[in-house]
C-alpha positions in Angstrom: 95.0 116.1 89.3 95.7 116.1 85.3 97.3 112.6 84.4 101.0 112.7 82.9 100.9 109.9 80.0 102.8 107.1 80.4 105.0 104.7 77.8 104.3 101.0 78.8 107.4 99.3 78.8 107.7 95.1 79.8 108.2 94.7 83.9 111.5 94.6 85.4 111.7 93.1 88.8 113.3 95.0 91.5 115.5 93.3 94.4 114.5 95.4 97.4 113.9 94.1 101.2 110.1 93.3 101.9 108.3 96.6 102.7 108.0 97.1 106.8 103.7 98.1 107.7 103.1 99.9 110.6 99.2 100.2 111.7 98.9 103.4 113.1 95.3 102.8 114.3 93.2 106.4 114.5 95.3 109.4 114.7 94.8 113.0 114.0 96.6 114.6 110.7 98.9 116.6 112.5 100.0 113.2 114.9 100.5 111.7 111.3 103.0 113.9 109.9 105.5 114.2 112.3 106.3 110.4 112.0 106.3 111.3 108.5 109.5 113.7 108.4 111.4 111.3 110.9 111.0 108.6 108.7 111.9 110.1 105.3 115.0 110.9 107.1 115.8 107.6 108.0 114.9 105.8 105.1 117.3 108.4 103.0 119.9 107.7 105.5 118.8 103.8 104.8 118.8 103.5 108.3 115.2 101.7 107.9 113.4 99.9 104.9 110.7 100.8 102.3 107.7 101.3 105.2 103.8 101.7 104.4 102.2 103.2 107.1 98.7 102.5 107.7 95.7 104.5 109.6 92.3 106.5 109.9 92.1 109.6 110.5 89.8 111.8 112.7 87.8 114.3 110.4 90.4 116.1 108.5 89.9 118.8 105.4 93.5 119.1 103.8 94.4 121.9 101.3 97.3 120.5 98.7 99.8 122.8 97.4 97.6 124.2 94.5 94.7 123.8 97.3 92.7 127.1 98.1 89.9 127.6 101.0 87.2 128.6 98.0 87.8 124.9 97.4 86.1 124.4 101.3 82.2 124.8 101.1 81.2 125.1 104.0 82.1 128.2 106.7 84.3 127.5 110.1 81.1 127.8 112.4 79.7 124.3 109.9 83.0 122.8 110.5 83.8 123.4 113.9 79.9 122.2 114.8 81.1 119.0 112.6 84.0 118.5 114.5 86.5 118.8 111.2 89.8 120.2 111.1 91.5 122.1 108.3 95.1 122.0 107.6 97.3 122.7 105.0 99.4 120.0 103.2 102.9 119.5 101.4 101.6 117.0 99.2 100.4 117.9 95.7 96.6 118.4 94.2 94.1 120.4 95.8 91.4 119.7 98.6 90.3 116.1 100.2 89.0 114.9 103.1 89.9 112.0 105.6 87.6 110.2 108.1 86.5 107.1 109.9 86.1 104.5 107.7 88.8 105.7 105.1 92.2 103.8 105.2 95.1 106.1 104.7 98.4 104.8 103.6 101.5 106.7 103.8 104.2 105.0 101.4 107.6 105.7 102.9 109.4 104.9 99.7 113.0 105.4 97.8 111.7 105.7 94.6 115.9 106.2 93.2 116.3 102.6 94.6 113.4 101.5 92.9 114.0 103.2 89.6 111.0 104.4 89.5 109.5 107.9 88.3 106.7 110.1 90.6 104.4 109.0 87.7 105.2 105.4 87.5 105.0 105.8 91.2 101.6 106.8 91.3 101.1 104.2 89.1 101.9 101.8 91.2 99.2 102.7 93.9 96.3 102.8 92.1 97.3 99.1 90.5 97.4 98.3 93.9 94.3 99.9 94.9 92.7 98.2 92.1 94.1 94.9 92.8 93.0 95.7 96.6 89.2 96.4 95.7 89.1 93.3 93.4 89.4 91.5 96.2 86.3 92.6 97.6 84.5 91.5 94.6 84.1 95.1 93.6 85.3 96.6 90.1 87.6 99.5 90.2 89.7 101.2 86.9 91.8 104.1 86.4 90.8 107.5 84.6 92.8 108.1 81.3 93.0 112.3 82.9 92.8 111.9 86.3 94.9 110.5 89.1 93.3 108.4 91.3 90.9 105.1 91.4 87.5 105.4 90.1 84.4 102.8 89.6 81.0 103.3 87.6 79.8 105.3 90.9 82.7 108.0 91.0 85.8 108.4 92.9 86.4 105.8 95.2 90.2 106.3 96.3 92.3 109.5 96.1 96.4 110.0 95.8 98.3 112.9 96.6 102.3 112.6 97.0 105.2 114.6 97.6 108.7 113.8 97.8 112.5 114.3 99.2 115.5 113.6 98.4 113.9 111.1 96.5 112.0 109.6 99.3 107.8 109.6 99.4 105.5 110.8 101.5 102.0 112.0 102.1 100.1 108.8 99.4 96.4 107.3 99.5 93.4 107.4 101.1 90.7 104.7 99.8 86.5 105.0 100.9 85.5 102.1 102.4 83.0 103.2 104.7 83.2 107.0 105.5 80.8 109.7 106.5 80.2 110.5 102.4 78.2 114.0 103.2 81.5 115.2 104.5 83.2 115.1 100.7 79.6 117.6 100.5 81.4 120.2 101.9 84.5 120.4 99.7 84.9 120.2 95.9 87.4 117.4 96.4 90.0 117.1 94.1 89.1 119.9 92.3 86.8 117.3 90.3 83.9 117.2 92.7 81.3 117.2 90.2 82.4 113.3 88.8 81.4 112.0 92.1 82.7 110.4 95.0 81.6 106.5 96.4 83.2 103.9 98.9 83.3 100.6 99.0 80.2 100.2 101.4 78.1 102.3 99.0 78.7 100.1 96.3 79.0 96.9 97.9 75.5 97.4 100.2 77.9 96.3 103.7 80.7 97.3 105.6 84.2 96.5 104.7 86.6 94.7 107.0 88.9 97.5 107.6 91.9 94.6 109.4 91.6 92.2 106.6 91.2 94.9 104.0 94.8 96.5 105.7 96.7 93.0 105.0 95.7 93.2 101.1 96.4 96.7 100.4 99.7 96.0 102.0 100.4 93.0 100.1 99.2 94.7 97.0 101.6 97.5 97.3 104.4 95.5 98.0 103.5 93.6 94.9 103.6 96.9 92.5 106.1 98.7 93.9 108.3 95.8 93.3 107.9 95.8 89.8 108.6 98.9 87.1 106.2 99.1 84.7 105.7 102.4 83.0 108.6 105.1 81.7 107.3 108.7 81.3 
């Protein structure tokens, strides 16, 4: 997804309740959509605080609003043999893969209350992921032309969001130790030629996902509490 240009401005600390974090474990894609819908409405009515869902998905390929079947290279038969489902998603973007070993985060956030535009909200998520990966000793960065988080070996985190009445849903996916060969079945985010990698591929060892969940939750809270850009 092409990046919108942002104008930096001084940080403004936003006073909001602590982010509620829910660990859903490993769930199917459809199972994770239903609670998002309900939580968005609860947040809209101010019945719950901003909430972060953390989970891993069973193997699934999702097509964003601009994605098409042409972005999936594998046949239906190949996907069935590999145990990979395909779902249409309401998020922005094209096609992506989710599976075990990839940490997915779905923030349910009132961006209007935080005075965040969507581009600034996306930037906050990117910065949170970069900071959490830094805690693993892994150097990651922004890409001036594409949304997501990148390393010298390729893309390590994807972001695709949507909003309803100023409340966000969908979110981010960080490749800790997924089956990277599954990304070869698609044209990830339409820019597969730039490469996809994982923390395990770079560091040479598996990552403690439970510890990373704590780290990413802290960093998402930190960066959402700041308004650091304007579009």
